[in-house]
C-alpha positions as CSV (number, residue, x, y, z in Angstrom):
1,M,146.9,-72.3,108.3
2,S,149.7,-71.2,110.7
3,E,149.7,-68.1,112.9
4,H,153.2,-66.9,113.6
5,H,154.5,-64.1,115.8
6,D,158.1,-63.1,115.3
7,D,160.0,-60.8,117.6
8,H,163.5,-60.3,116.3
9,D,164.7,-58.7,119.5
10,H,164.3,-62.1,121.2
11,G,164.5,-60.5,124.6
12,L,168.2,-59.6,124.5
13,T,167.7,-56.0,125.4
14,G,170.5,-55.6,127.9
15,S,172.2,-52.4,128.9
16,P,175.4,-52.1,126.8
17,A,176.6,-48.9,128.5
18,R,176.4,-50.4,132.0
19,L,178.0,-53.7,130.8
20,R,180.9,-51.8,129.1
21,I,181.6,-50.0,132.4
22,A,181.5,-53.3,134.3
23,L,183.7,-55.0,131.7
24,A,186.4,-52.2,131.7
25,A,186.5,-52.0,135.5
26,T,186.6,-55.8,135.9
27,A,189.4,-56.1,133.3
28,G,191.3,-53.4,135.2
29,V,191.0,-55.5,138.4
30,A,192.2,-58.6,136.7
31,V,195.4,-56.8,135.4
32,L,195.9,-55.2,138.9
33,E,195.6,-58.6,140.7
34,C,197.8,-60.3,138.2
35,V,200.6,-57.8,138.6
36,G,200.1,-57.6,142.3
37,G,200.1,-61.4,142.6
38,I,203.5,-61.6,140.9
39,R,205.0,-58.7,142.9
40,A,203.6,-60.2,146.2
41,G,204.5,-63.8,145.3
42,S,200.9,-64.7,146.1
43,L,199.4,-67.7,144.4
44,A,196.0,-66.8,146.0
45,L,196.0,-63.4,144.4
46,L,197.0,-64.9,141.0
47,S,194.2,-67.4,141.4
48,D,191.7,-64.7,142.1
49,A,193.0,-62.9,139.0
50,A,192.2,-66.0,137.0
51,H,188.7,-66.0,138.6
52,V,188.3,-62.3,137.6
53,V,189.5,-63.1,134.0
54,M,186.7,-65.7,133.8
55,D,184.2,-63.0,134.7
56,V,185.8,-60.6,132.3
57,V,185.0,-63.1,129.5
58,A,181.5,-63.7,130.9
59,L,180.9,-59.9,130.9
60,A,182.2,-59.7,127.4
61,I,179.8,-62.4,126.4
62,A,176.9,-60.6,128.1
63,L,177.9,-57.4,126.3
64,A,178.1,-59.2,123.0
65,A,174.6,-60.6,123.6
66,A,173.3,-57.1,124.3
67,V,174.9,-55.7,121.1
68,Q,174.0,-58.7,118.9
69,A,170.3,-58.2,120.0
70,K,170.4,-55.0,117.9
71,R,171.8,-56.9,114.9
72,P,169.1,-58.0,112.5
73,A,168.7,-61.6,111.5
74,T,169.8,-62.6,108.0
75,Q,168.5,-65.0,105.4
76,R,170.9,-67.6,106.7
77,Q,170.9,-66.8,110.4
78,T,167.2,-66.4,110.8
79,Y,167.4,-66.4,114.6
80,G,170.3,-63.8,114.6
81,F,173.7,-64.4,116.2
82,A,172.9,-65.0,119.9
83,R,174.5,-68.4,120.0
84,Y,177.9,-67.1,119.2
85,E,178.1,-66.4,123.0
86,I,177.5,-70.1,123.7
87,L,180.5,-71.1,121.6
88,A,182.6,-68.4,123.3
89,A,181.5,-69.7,126.7
90,L,182.5,-73.2,126.0
91,A,185.9,-72.1,124.7
92,N,186.3,-69.9,127.8
93,G,185.5,-72.9,130.0
94,A,188.1,-75.1,128.4
95,L,190.8,-72.4,128.8
96,L,189.9,-71.7,132.4
97,T,189.9,-75.4,133.2
98,A,193.5,-75.7,132.0
99,V,194.5,-72.6,134.0
100,T,192.9,-74.0,137.1
101,I,194.8,-77.2,136.8
102,L,198.0,-75.3,136.7
103,I,197.0,-73.3,139.7
104,A,196.2,-76.5,141.7
105,L,199.5,-78.1,140.7
106,E,201.4,-74.9,141.9
107,A,199.4,-74.9,145.1
108,V,200.5,-78.5,145.8
109,R,204.1,-77.6,145.1
110,R,203.9,-74.6,147.5
111,F,202.5,-76.9,150.3
112,M,205.6,-79.0,149.9
113,H,207.9,-76.1,149.5
114,P,206.3,-73.1,151.3
115,E,206.9,-69.6,150.0
116,L,205.9,-66.7,152.2
117,P,204.1,-64.0,150.1
118,A,203.8,-60.3,151.1
119,G,200.6,-60.4,153.1
120,G,200.2,-56.6,153.3
121,L,200.5,-56.2,149.5
122,M,198.1,-59.1,149.0
123,A,195.5,-57.5,151.2
124,G,196.0,-54.0,149.7
125,I,195.6,-55.1,146.1
126,A,192.6,-57.2,146.9
127,A,191.0,-54.3,148.8
128,I,191.2,-52.2,145.7
129,G,189.6,-55.0,143.7
130,L,186.8,-55.3,146.3
131,A,186.1,-51.5,146.1
132,V,185.9,-51.6,142.3
133,N,183.6,-54.7,142.4
134,L,181.3,-53.0,144.9
135,A,181.2,-49.8,142.7
136,V,180.4,-51.9,139.5
137,G,177.8,-53.9,141.4
138,L,176.1,-50.6,142.4
139,I,176.0,-49.5,138.8
140,L,174.5,-52.8,137.6
141,V,171.9,-52.8,140.4
142,R,170.6,-49.4,139.3
143,G,170.0,-50.9,135.8
144,D,167.0,-52.9,134.6
145,R,166.4,-55.4,137.4
146,G,164.2,-57.5,135.1
147,N,166.9,-57.9,132.6
148,L,168.5,-61.4,132.8
149,N,171.7,-60.2,131.2
150,L,172.4,-57.6,133.8
151,R,171.3,-60.0,136.6
152,A,173.8,-62.6,135.4
153,A,176.6,-59.9,135.2
154,L,175.7,-58.8,138.7
155,L,176.2,-62.4,140.0
156,H,179.7,-62.5,138.4
157,V,180.7,-59.2,140.0
158,G,179.4,-60.5,143.3
159,G,181.6,-63.6,143.0
160,D,184.6,-61.4,142.3
161,A,183.9,-59.4,145.4
162,L,183.6,-62.5,147.5
163,G,187.0,-63.8,146.2
164,A,188.6,-60.4,146.8
165,F,187.3,-60.4,150.4
166,G,188.8,-63.9,150.9
167,V,192.2,-62.8,149.7
168,I,192.1,-59.7,152.0
169,V,191.4,-61.9,155.0
170,G,194.1,-64.3,153.9
171,G,196.7,-61.5,153.4
172,L,196.0,-60.1,156.8
173,L,196.3,-63.6,158.4
174,I,199.6,-64.1,156.7
175,L,200.8,-60.7,157.8
176,A,199.8,-61.5,161.4
177,T,200.9,-65.1,161.7
178,G,203.6,-65.6,159.0
179,A,201.9,-68.9,158.0
180,A,202.9,-69.5,154.4
181,W,200.4,-72.4,153.9
182,I,197.4,-69.9,154.0
183,D,198.3,-68.7,150.5
184,P,198.2,-72.0,148.6
185,L,195.1,-73.0,150.6
186,L,193.3,-69.8,149.5
187,S,194.4,-70.5,145.9
188,L,192.8,-74.0,146.0
189,L,189.6,-72.5,147.4
190,V,189.5,-69.9,144.5
191,A,190.3,-72.7,142.0
192,A,187.3,-74.6,143.4
193,I,185.1,-71.5,142.8
194,I,186.4,-71.3,139.2
195,I,185.7,-75.0,138.5
196,A,182.2,-74.6,139.9
197,G,181.6,-71.7,137.6
198,V,183.1,-73.5,134.6
199,V,180.8,-76.5,135.3
200,R,177.8,-74.2,135.5
201,I,178.6,-72.4,132.3
202,A,179.3,-75.7,130.5
203,R,175.9,-77.2,131.7
204,E,174.0,-74.1,130.6
205,A,175.7,-73.9,127.3
206,T,175.1,-77.6,126.7
207,D,171.4,-77.2,127.6
208,V,171.1,-74.4,125.0
209,L,172.8,-76.5,122.3
210,L,170.5,-79.4,123.1
211,E,167.6,-77.0,123.0
212,S,166.5,-78.0,126.5
213,V,163.6,-76.4,128.3
214,P,164.9,-73.2,130.1
215,G,165.4,-73.7,133.8
216,H,162.7,-71.3,134.8
217,V,160.0,-72.9,132.6
218,E,157.9,-75.9,133.4
219,V,156.2,-77.4,130.3
220,P,153.0,-78.6,132.1
221,A,152.6,-75.0,133.4
222,V,153.0,-73.6,129.9
223,R,150.5,-76.1,128.5
224,S,148.0,-75.3,131.2
225,R,148.4,-71.5,130.7
226,I,147.7,-71.8,126.9
227,G,144.8,-74.2,127.7
228,V,142.9,-71.6,129.7
229,V,142.9,-69.0,126.9
230,D,139.4,-68.5,125.7
231,G,138.7,-70.6,122.6
232,V,141.6,-73.1,123.1
233,V,140.5,-76.7,123.5
234,G,143.8,-78.5,123.2
235,V,147.6,-78.2,122.9
236,H,150.1,-80.6,121.4
237,D,153.6,-80.7,119.8
238,L,154.6,-78.1,122.4
239,H,158.3,-77.2,122.4
240,V,160.2,-74.6,124.5
241,W,163.9,-73.9,124.1
242,T,166.6,-71.2,124.5
243,I,168.0,-69.2,121.6
244,G,170.6,-67.3,123.6
245,S,170.9,-65.3,126.9
246,G,167.4,-64.3,127.9
247,A,165.9,-65.3,124.6
248,H,163.4,-68.1,124.8
249,A,161.2,-69.6,122.1
250,L,158.1,-71.7,121.9
251,S,156.3,-73.6,119.1
252,A,153.0,-75.5,119.5
253,H,150.0,-76.8,117.8
254,V,146.9,-75.3,119.4
255,V,143.4,-76.8,118.8
256,L,140.6,-74.2,118.7
257,D,136.8,-74.5,118.8
258,D,134.9,-73.4,115.7
259,R,136.0,-69.8,115.1
260,K,136.6,-67.4,112.3
261,L,140.2,-66.5,111.4
262,S,139.9,-62.9,112.7
263,E,139.0,-64.4,116.1
264,A,141.9,-66.7,116.0
265,T,144.2,-63.7,115.6
266,L,142.9,-62.3,118.9
267,I,143.6,-65.7,120.5
268,M,147.1,-65.6,119.2
269,R,147.7,-62.2,120.8
270,A,146.4,-63.5,124.1
271,I,148.8,-66.5,124.0
272,D,151.7,-64.4,123.0
273,A,151.1,-61.9,125.9
274,A,150.7,-64.8,128.4
275,M,153.9,-66.4,127.3
276,H,155.8,-63.2,127.5
277,D,154.4,-62.0,130.8
278,D,154.3,-65.4,132.7
279,F,157.4,-67.2,131.2
280,A,159.6,-64.5,129.6
281,I,159.2,-66.3,126.2
282,T,159.6,-63.7,123.5
283,H,159.5,-65.8,120.3
284,V,156.1,-67.6,119.9
285,T,155.1,-69.6,116.9
286,V,151.7,-71.3,116.9
287,Q,149.9,-73.5,114.4
288,F,146.2,-73.4,114.9
289,E,144.0,-76.4,114.2
290,C,140.2,-76.6,114.4
291,E,138.0,-79.5,115.4
292,S,135.2,-78.4,113.0
293,C,135.2,-79.4,109.3
294,D,132.9,-76.6,108.2
295,P,134.6,-75.2,105.1
296,D,133.5,-71.7,105.9
297,T,135.1,-71.5,109.4
298,T,137.9,-74.1,109.4
299,I,141.3,-72.8,110.3
300,V,143.1,-76.1,110.0
301,C,141.3,-79.4,110.1
302,T,143.4,-82.5,110.5
303,Q,140.6,-85.0,110.2
304,V,141.0,-87.4,107.3
305,G,139.3,-86.3,104.1
306,S,138.6,-82.8,105.3
307,A,139.6,-79.6,103.6
308,S,142.5,-77.5,105.0
309,G,142.7,-73.8,105.3
């Protein structure tokens, strides 16, 4: 017999309202920096705009994950639609890689043929972006601090703020020194930040598609935690994987001592609570097996020639 616990929310609770505010504000910063970069002739500001665009897409993915969490699973998509965000993230990474290559090529050209941007306009536009990022960060910090979706969004906004601060410093240095090489150097630094983000996103997306163990989970620790639940005498065929952002699943065969089915239900609840509280695993599926072959109390007996319940 198999004991199964199904939580269709899968942990993707999120905060759509806060994420919508963050998305709208960050998109506004991206447009502002793009227009400002063209007007100021600043490759660094355009590069930071590309960085912000990456985070706009990341926030859109986070928002989609929060919204999709409320969408019920179907007969065909029994886990729901959380992995759409993974496909979007990979497409986003490919696009941003292409954009970053163009930025790097333009930076090299500007090193060879310097163009002095308007440092004051650079710094002013970046300062507005920094102020917006700080305000958005404050909104997200006041949200659910235990929510992985909001925490990831906060990291993106923090990266935007850091990039904007760098452009402010660069713009002021250009204004003070007239050194044109500062602008392409800053653009290369921002391009490096973008590439680092793309690599991280691609690695995380690949781990999800390969159904790798989530980074915060150690399988031996999970096995040990299940093993200390009263009545459990063994664990095998243990699998832990990620469905989508903040949604982790587990399946396992758990061997029990000789117990009635009603007692096995209590053990299942204890395992489910431990996985949720200790490892943020929200979808737990367990198949119970029993060492005893007593036909009146057997849950599942795998010994050759025995009856199965």
